[in-house]
N, C-alpha and C positions, 0 to 999 in steps of 0.2 A: 537614397533617402530612406527607403523602406528597410534596407539592411541596417542602417544606423539606428532607426527606431526599434527594430527587432532586438538589436544589441542592447539598447537602453532598457527595453522591457525585460529582457533576460537579466540585466544587471539589477533590476528591482528585486530579484529572488536570490541574489548572490549571498553566500554565507557570511561575508564580511559587511559590517555595518557601513564602513566608509564607502564601499562600492555602491551599496543601495542608496546612500545619501547622494552620492555624485550622480547616479543614474536618475534619481528624482529631479535633481537640479537640471540635468540635461533634458529630460522630458519636458519640463516647464519651459525651457528656453526654445526648444525646437517647436513645441506646440504653439507658442505665441506667434510664430511666423507661418503657420499653416492656415489654409482656408477653414471655414467653419465646419464643413462636412468632414474634412480629413481630421481636424482637431477632435471632432466628436468620435471618430473611429479610434483615435488614440485613447480617449477617455474610456471607451467601451473595452478596449484591451486592458486598461488599468483595472477596471471594475471586475474583470474576469479573475484577477488575482485573489479576490475575496471568496472564491469558491471553497467548498468543503474539503476537497482533496489537497489543497495547497497547504504548505507548512507555515511556520511562524515567520520565516524570512519574507515570503510573498506578502503576507498580511502587513508586515512592517513596511516593506517597500511600497506597497499600495497606499498606505496611509501617508507616507512621506510625499508620494507623487500627488495625491489628492490635495494635500496642504499646499504644495507648490503651485498647482493649477489654480486653487482658490485664491492664493495670494496675488497671482498675476491676472485675475479676472477671467480665466479661461474655463472655469467650471460654471456653466450657465445655470440660472435659477431653475430652468425646466428639468434639470437633472437632479435636483436636490431630493425629489421624491424617491429616486433610486439610491442616492448616496447616503442619505441620513440614516436609514435602517442599518446599513453596513457599518457606519461609524459608531452607532449605539451598540452594535454587536461587538465591534472591536474594543470598545471600552471595557468589556467583560471577558476579553479573550484570555483563556488560561488552559493550556494544553498539558496534560499529565505526562511526565516522563519518569518512569520508575518511582523513586521515593520523593520526587520533587516535581515541579512543573516549570514551564517556560511561558512567557507571554507578557512580562512586565514591559518589555520594550515596545510591544505592539500597543498596549494600553497607553503608554506614554505618548506614542506617535498619534494615537486617536485623540488624545487631549490637544496635541498640537494642531490637528485638523480643526477641532472645535474652536481653538484660539484663532486660527486663520479665518474661519467663517465669520467671526465677529468683526474682523477688519474688512472683509470682502463684500458683504451684503448689507443692504439697508434693513431697517427694522421691519418695514412692511413685508419684505421678502422672507425674513426669518420667522415672522410671527406664527405661521402655521406649525412650525416645528419646535417652538419653544416648550410646549407642554410635554414633549418627549425628551428633548435634549437637556433641559434644566434638571429634572430628577436624575437622569443618567449621570450627569456630571457630579451632582451632589452625592450620589451613591458611590461613585469612584473616589470622591474626596473624603468620604467618611469611612468607607468599608474596604478600601483596597489594602492588600497586605504590604505593599512597598510604599515607603515614605515618599519617594520621588514621584510616584504616580499620584498619590494623594495631593501633593503640592502642585503638580501639573494640572490636575483637574480643577483645583481651587483657582489657579491662575487663569485657566480658560473661562471658568465661570465669572471671575472678576472682570475679564476683558469683555465678555458678553454683556454683563451688567452695565459697564461703562459706555459701551458703544451702541448697544441695542436699546437698553432702557426698558425692555418689556419682560425681563425675567422676573417671575413672581417673588416679591419680598427680597429683591436682590441686595439692596443696601444693608438691610438688617442681617442678611446671611453673611456677606463678605466681611462684616465687622466681627463675626463670630468665628467663621472658618477661614483663618488666614494662614500664612506660611508657617508661623511658629506654633500655633495651637494644634495644627494637624500633625506635628512631628511625633507626638506620642500616640501610639496606636490605641491603647486602652482609652485614653481621653477622647479620641476621635470616634470610637465605636459607641461610647456611652454618653458622655456629656454633650459633645458637639452634635452628634446625631440626634439626641433628644431635643436640643434647641432648634434644629432645622425641621424635625418631624412635627413640631407644633403647628406648622403651616400645612393645611390640608392637601395642597398640591404635591407635597413631598412625603406625606406620612405613609399612605398605603403602598406606594412604590418601594419605599425603603423596607417596610415590613415584608412585602412579598419577596424582595431580593434576598433578604436574610433567610427566609424560610425555604426558598427554592434554589438558591445558589450557594450562599456561604455555608450553610449547614452540611453540604456535601464536599466542602473544600478538602484538599489533601492534607493541609496542615492542621493537626489536632488542636493546637492552641487557638487557631483562628476559628475553628468550629465552636469551641467552648466560649470564646469571646463573642461569637455571633449569637449563641444561645442567651448569654447575659444581656447582649444588646437588644435582643427581641423582647426580653422581659422588661427592659427599661422603656421600650416603646409601647408596651401593652397599655399603660394608662391613657395614652393619647387616642387610642381607638380600640377600647376593650371589646366592643361588640364584634368588630371585624376579626380580631384575634381569636375570640372564643368560638364564633360561628363558622369561620372559614379557615383560618390558619391552623388552629389546633386539630381539627379532624384530619387535615392533610398530613400534619406531623405524626399523628397516631398511626395513620396508614403506612407511613414510611419507617416505622420502628422495626419492621421485619424485612427491610430491603436487603437485597443480595450484596450490595456494596457495603463493606463494613464501615467506611467513613460516613456514608449517608445514614446508616443505622445508628452509629454512635452520635452523630450530630442531632438526629431526630429525637433520640431518647433524652439527650441533654436539654434540648429545646422544650420538650414536653414538661420536664421537671421544672425548668425555670418559669415557663409560662403558667403552670398550675400554681406555683407559689405566688407569682405576680397577680394572678386573678384572685387568689385568696386574700391577698393584702387589699385588693380593691373591693372585696366583698361581692365579687361578680360570680354568681352561682352558676355552676355547670349543670347541664341537663342530666337526668338520670342515666341516659344511654351513654353520654360522654364520660360520666364518672365511671361507669362500668368498663368502658373501653380503656380508660387510663389504668384502672386497677388490673385489668387483664393483660397488660403489656408484659409484666414480669413473668406470669405463668406461660405466656405464649413464647417468650424468648427461651425460657427454660425447656419447654417442650420441644422447640426446634433445635435445641442443643447449640445455641449460637455463642456459648461461652468458649467453645473449643476452637482450635485452629488459630489462624492469624487474626489478630485484632481482638481476641477474646478478652484480654486484660482491660482494654478501654471500654468494652461493652460492660464488663463487670463494674467498672468505675461509674459509668453512666447509670446503670441499674441502681447502684447505691444512692445516687442523687435522686433518682425517681422515687425510690422507697421513702426517702426523707421528705420529698414533696408530697407524697400521698399522706404521710403521717401529719405533716404540717397543715394540709388542707382538710384533714380528718375525713377523707373520702370513705364511704361505707365499704368495708371489706367483704363483699358478697361474691359468690361464685357465679360464673356465667350460666345462663339458662341452657338447656339442651339444644344441640344444633338442629338445623332443619332436617338433616338426614335421620337423626335419631327420632324426631317427631314423626316423620313419615313412616319409619319402621314400626313405631308404636301404633300408628293408625292402621297399618296392614295387619300386624300381629295381635293387636288388641291390648298390648301392655308395653310399657317402656322397659327396655333392657336394663337389668341391674348394673349400675356403674357407680362405684364409690369414687367420689371426687374429694381430693384433699382440700381442706379449707384454705382460702387465700391467705389468711393471717399466718397460718402455719408455714405455708410455702414461702412467704416473704421473710419470716424469721429464719427458716432454713437457708434461704439465700444469703442473708446477712451473716449467719454463722459460717457458711462456706467462704464468704469473702473475708471474714476475720482471719482465716487460716492461710490466706494467700501470701506469698513471700513479698509482694510489692507493698511497700509502706504506704504509698499513695492510696491503694485500694483499701488497706486496713483503716486508714484515717477516715476515708469516706464512709466505710461501713460503720465505724464507731459514731460518726456524726449522725448517720441515719438511725442507728440503734438508740442513741440518746433521745431522739424525738419519738421513735416508734414505741419504745417502752413507756413513754409518758402519755401518749395520745391514743395508743391502740390496745393497751392492756387495761383491764378493769381494776379499779382500786376500791377496796383493798385487794391486793394480788391474790390470785388463786394458785392452784397447784402448778399449772403450766409455767407461770412466771417464776415461782420458787424453784422449780426444776431447772430453769434457765441459769440461775445463779449457781446451783450445785454443779451443773455441767461445766460452767466456766471455771469453777474452782478445781474440778477434777482434771481438766485439761492443763491448767496452769501448774498443777502439782506434779503431774507424771507424764505428760505427753512428750515423746522424744522429738517431735517436730518443733523446732524453735519458732517457726512462723506462727504456729497455732498458739504457742505460749505468749508470743508478743501481742497477738490480737486479743486474746482473752484477758490479758492484764489490762489493756486499754478498755475493754468492754466492762470490766468490773468497776472501773473508775467513773463510768458515765451513767451508771444505773440511777434511777430516781430514788429519793430518800424513802418514799413510802414502801418501795420494794425491799430496800436494805433493812429497814426497821420493822418489817412485817413479822419477824420472829425474834425472840429474845437473843438467841445465840448467833443469828445470821450475820450481824454487823461484826462481831468478834471473829467469826470464821473468815469473812472477807478480808478484814484487816490483817489477820494472821497469815492468810495465803499471800497477800500482796507483800507483806514484810519479808516473808521467806523468799519471795521472788526477787527482792532487792539484794539479797545476799549472794555472794559468789558461790556458784555451784561446786559441790565437792568433786563430782566427776568432771574431768576435763572435757569429755565429749559433749556434755550437756551445757557447758558454759556459753552464755549468749548475752552480750552486753546490751543489745537492743531490748531484750526482755527485762533486764534490770532497769534500764532507763524508763521504759514504759510503766513498770510497776511503781517507780518513784513518782512519776507524773500522776498515775492513777491514785496513789495515796493522797496527794494534795487535792485532787478533784473530789475524791470521796469525802474528805474532811470538809471541804467547802459546801458540798451538797448536803451532807447530813446536818452540819451546823452545830453550834454550841448552844445550850449544854446537852443536846441529845447525844453527842459524842462524849462519853465519860472522860473525866480528867485523866485517869490513869492510862486509858487507851490513847488519848490525844498525845500525852507525853511519850508513850511508847512509839507512836508514829514519828514524832520528832527525833527521838533517839535513832530510829532506823534510818531516817534521812541523813542524820549526822554521820552515821556509819557509812552511808553511801558516798559521802564526800571523800572518803578515804579509799575509794575504788581506783586502784592503779593497775588493773589487769591489762595484759598485752596479748595480742595474737598477731597473725601475719599481716593484719591491716595497721598495726601500730598500737598506740595508746587508746584502745577502745574504751577504757575506763573513763576517759575524759568526757564521753557522752553522758555517762551516769553522773559524774561530778557536776557537770554543768546543769543538768536537770535537777539535781538535788539542791544546789545552791538557789536556783530560782524558786523551787517549791518551798524551801525553808523560809525565804523572805515572805511569801504569802501566808505561811502558817504563823510566823512570828507576829505579823500585824493582825491576823485574825484572832489569835489568842489574846494579844494585848488589848484589842478593842473590846473583847468580851470581858476581860478582867476589869477594865475601866468602867464598863457599863454595870457590871455586878457590884463594884465598889460604890458606885454612885447611888445605887438603890438601898444600900445598907444604912441604918441609922448610925449617927456618929459614935455612940457609946459601944456599939457592937464590935466584936473582934473581926478583923479583916478575913474574908473568906479565902479558902485555898485558891491559888492562882493557877491558871493553865500554863502561863509562861513563867518558868522559874529562872532565878538568876544563873544557875549552873547551865541550863540549856541555852540561854541567851549568850552567855560568855563563850560557850563551846562553839556556837555558830560564828561569832565574831573571830575567834581564833582560826577557824577553818577558812574563813574569808581572807584573813591576812595571809595564811599559808598559800592559798590558791592565787592570791594577787601577785605573788612573786614566783609563780611556777614558770616552766619553760615554754608552755604552749600559749601563743598569743591570744587565741580565742578564750581560753580559760582565764587568763589574766584580765582580759577586758571585761568579762562577765563578773568576776569576783570584785574587781576594782570599782565598777559602777555600783554594784550592790553595797559594797562597803561605804562608798561615798554617800549613797542615799541614806543608809542607816545612821551614819554618824551625824549628818547634817539635816536629819528629818526635823522639820519645824512644826508641821501641823500635828503630827502624832509622834513626839519624841519617845524613844524607847528607854525603859529603865535598865538597870543592871549592866550598863556599859562601863567596864573598868577603864580608868584613866580617860574619861570622856573629854575633859578639858584639853589634855595633851593631844588626843586624836583630832579634836577640832582645830588645833593649831598646826598640824602637819598634813592632814588629809585634805586635798583640794576639794572644792565644791563640785557637784555634778556638772559635767560638761566643760570643765576647765583644763582637763588633762586627758591625753590619749593613753589609756591604761594598757593598750596592746603593745606599746613601745616600751621595752624593758629599760632602756636608757633613761626614760623619764620617771618610771615608777620605782625602780630599785633604790635610787637615792632618797626617795620619800619614805619608803617603808623600812629601810635599814635603820632608821632612827628609832624604830620600835624595839630594837635590841636593848634600849635603856630600860624598858619596862618589863618586869618579870612576867606579867600576865600574857605577853605576846612574844617573849624571846624565843621559846621553843618553836612556836609557829613560824616565825621568820626564818629560823635556821632550817626547819623542815622544808620550807619552800625554796630557800636559796641554795641549799646544798646540792640538790639534784641538777641544778644549772651546770655545775662544774663537771658533772659526769655525762653531760649531753654531747651530741655530735655537732651541734651548731656552734662554730667557733666564736661568732660575734656575741652570742648570748653568754658563752662561757667567760669571755673577756669582760663583758659589761658587769655581770653579777659578781665575778671574782674581784674586779677592781673596786667595786663599791664596798665589798666586805673588807678588803685589805685596807682601803683608805680609812674606813671607820675604825678598825682595830689599831691602825697605826696612830691615830689621834689619841686613842685610849692609852697606848703605850707611852706616848710622849707626855701624857698628863699624870705621870707617876708622882707619888708624894715626895716631899723633901728628903725623907729618910731612905729613899730608893725603893720603897715597897710599891708593887704594882697597884694600879687603880682598882677599886672594888668592882667596878663594872667589867673590867677585863677578866678578873677572877671569876665573876659570875658567868661571863660568856664562855670561858674555858670549862667551867663546871657544866654548863648547858650542853656544850659539845660532847662531853663525856656521857651526859645523861641520854642524849639522842643516840649515841653509839651503843650504849648499853641496853636501852629500852626498845629500840627499833631495829631488830635484827632482820632487816630486809635488804636484799641485793640492790634494790633501787636506791637505798640510802647509804649503805655502809661504804661502798667503794668511793663514791664522790666525797663522802664525809672524811674518809682517810686522806683523800687528795687535798681537801681543804686544810686539814690539820697539818699535813706535810708542808703545804705552802706557807701557812702561818709560822711554822717552825723555821722554814728556810729564810724568812724575812726577819727572824729574831724577835717576833712580836710576843712570843710566849716564853722567852728565855729568862724572864724575871720570876717565873714560877718554879724556882729551884727547890729540890728537897733539902732538908726534911721539913722546911716550913710549909710547903705545899705538896699535897699528894697527887697533883695533876699528872706528873710524868710517870710515877709508878703505876697509877691506875690506867694510864694510856698503854703502857707496856702489857699489862694484864689483859685489857680488852683487845689489843692487837693480836696477842697470842691466841685468844679465844676465836677471833675471826679467821686466823690462818689455819687453825687446827682442822684438818680434814677437808679443807677447801680445795676445789679443783678449778677455781676461777683464777686464771693467770693474772688478769688485770688487777684483781683485788690483792693477790699475793705480792705483786710488784708495788702496789700502793702501801701495803703493810711494811714492806722492806724499806721504802723511802722514809716512813715514819720512824722505824727503828734506827735507821742510820742518823737521822737528825737528833734522836734522843741520846746518841752517844756524846753529845755536847753537854748534857746535864751532869750534875754532880752525883756522887755515890749516894744511895745504892742503885739509882736509876741506870747509871752507866753500865755496871756489870750485868744488870738484868737485860739491858738493850743488847750488849755484846752476846749474851747467851741466845737471845732471839735471832740476832743476825746470823750467828753460826749455824743455828738450826735451819735457816733459809739457804745457807751455802751448801747444805747437804740435801736440799729438796730434790724430789724426783724429776721436776721439770727443769731442763737445762736453761731455759730463758730466765726463770726466776733466779737461779744461781748466778747467771751472768750479770743481770741488772743489779742484783744485790752487791756482788763483788765490785762492780764499777762504782756504785754509789759509796761503798765503804772506802775504796781507794781515794775517791775525791775528798772524803772527809779527812783521811789521813794526810793528804797533801795540804789542806787548808787549816786544819785544826790538829796540831801535834799533841795537844794535851789529852786527847781521848785515850791514850795508852802510855805506859811507862816509856821513857826515852831510851832505855837500854834494849828494848825489844822492838822499837819502832822500825828500824831498818829491815830486820828479818820479817817482821809482820807485813811491811809494805811489799817486800820482795815476793813473799808467798802469794799474796793476793794479786799482785800485778802479773806474775809470770805463769800462774796456773790458768790453763784453758778450761774454765769452769763449765762451759757448755759442750765441750768435746771429750773431756776425760771420762774414764770409767768411774763407776760409783766407788770402787775400791780406792782409786787414787784420790778422789775427792774426799773420801772419809779419812784417809791418812793425812791429807793436808789440813783438814779441820781439826784432827786430833792434835797436830802440832800447834795450831792456833789456840786450842784450849790450854795447852801447856804454857805457851808464851803469855797468855792473858791471866793465867792462874785462876781459871774458871773451871769448876767441876762439870764434867760432861754428864748430861742427863742419861739415865739408864732407861732404855726402851723396855716396855712391858713385853714379856715373852708371849709369843703367839700360842693360843690354845691348840693342843694336839687334836688332829682330826681323826675320826674313827677310821680304821682300816677298811678298805673296800674289798668286796669279794674278788677272788683271783680271776674269775671270768671277766668281770668288768674291767679290771686292770689290763688284762690281755687285749680286750677289744680296744681300749683306749690307746694302747701302745701300737696296735696294728693300724688303727685309724690315724694316729699321729704320724 
């Protein structure tokens, strides 16, 4: 029997859960048949599993065994004094293993033990332990990282409330902390914990647990959540938090463990802000201790090494809290060692100490230059409050030098992270500082506008800087306000943001310009409403006979913004389409503050869905809606500029959706031709718009897909009604196609140009001869693939449409094109074949300009090159 029990006890520490669970069951069954003395020995052996040297498996198996013994009535009440502290300790078991920890199964099993106790003992037996067990279960139910443990603790608490009846405020708590409400960790830490901590039996244990346990947890998000939870609980016992908890947290801000240090600094910042909201005044010594945390961290060089980034983040939050609470920025008094030295020597050693305010500002400036966006945003948030509450107004030289320093970094610093941070910093400065000097506002606006433009040097290009500058311009406009911001300067800002919506820059990360476009669209919406509100307020103050004052929001700027929203709403990136579509829907259907200057507003109201009724990220839903805007000249170019890049994308589903929408729409226009056979005016206008886009937007992003669109429309016969000489479409298209092909090294574009030329062979003279000349020039191109694809396409046209050449030369023409290996023959053979084609088609061969003679090189250089060759 002893060997069997030893085997069972060893099984409680097995690595597999099923073995531990079976061993616990076996221990319970065997112990139930043993005498009291022997059963007590078994229990003592189980309790030894909870020693410090044992691993998580032993603790889990021991909890399971205790639960089985309690369920069977084998855990006598006399042993509860020994067992209960172990169970409360197991409820917080968390053992660090590298970058994570283990112990959730132990905590879950401890909840099972507490559940079993509720069924095993009478209320009189459990009464002495309720004061410790109830807060421990609620702490696990609210603050555990794992949802299954939170729910298990709530279930154990509910079982004890139902069966014991002596848990404080049990009925009220179980209606708040139930299975579903505890599933959300943020809700559990803040709202539910606050509801439970209103009862004094649970308040201080929960505060102490957050301060002593959760703030040193290995999970960073849990530490930050614990700091916020501590601030939520501060109003319930502000004196305890101020006099006991806060000093402990301050002493832990220099802890060796980086997790503990980070959690303590975060908690100090949250608690200071919470106490300030409660108007709970800190003692002068405590204020000095809080202010000295940042200098002490800087002196100890705790920003370096592992975990330095999260310490920087916490310090930014702390500086923000110091500024919010308006703590006095005074230096610490001399230390005891310096005072004793002065007593012996008769004087205090000279020691210049940097002002705390300067050191905090330097810390923020340093964090603004960090590559982490999270640190930069935290530094900007702190700077926003720090410059308002900690600088004298009107600003003095130090504050004005701060603006000049940020402008200098934004203009010329090669470090992109520094430029990103300084652009954000310029947008968060207070209006008193920006308006302190007459030219300062203009300098800041000019610097930010320049930062929104694509940098001339490729090495300096940084999309994040441009995005941050766009956001900073909007924040600066909102901060300065109207009419302090001159009308010309305000309109210049809006034009700069409109230009930012056209940012389509690419790098190895993809379309990084989309970040700038999204930020610009959002910022423009805020500017449009700000300008419009001011214009309405100004007009309302003018007497009726007076002339209307100049407006900040002009019709041209408003319409340009709408056109760009339409273009972005049919772009290929889902996120951009969703953003632009929602903004467009809000502007069109704005009821409380309708915008003026919206062209075709009634038509837009009839086709644009109301906000929330369509998913703008799905192109199959949005493209059929916005393609109808091709009917309106005010939006036609914008729709084409957005739809055309679809066809040049790599996502086939988007290509098919956008292409089908455009084809179906133009097919309807073709079938709606007049009785005389003339094309519909709308189709003519769309064709002219395609030529306008091709001629005015010489961008690789647009030209290749646009040529594909035109070739596709020609292949379906949609544009075959635009025959010369009545319509100049085909001749102009040949001219623009030649201009695109001239000197191009883009094979995809050259192939697209070839497709267009081959389909233009179906048009009447003089377009046909012009197209033949362009096709023959591509057949002699230096790239074999261009020659081969052009020849294949020409041969396909000859097979299907014999009228593209004279019937007496058709056979020989087809034979030359079909039998020549255009991608393998030498240039001399290809040239001879094309010369014969020129003769057959009776087309004059173009004469190439003679190359300029090069100056003769010295004989020595020529000799060296020959030798090296």
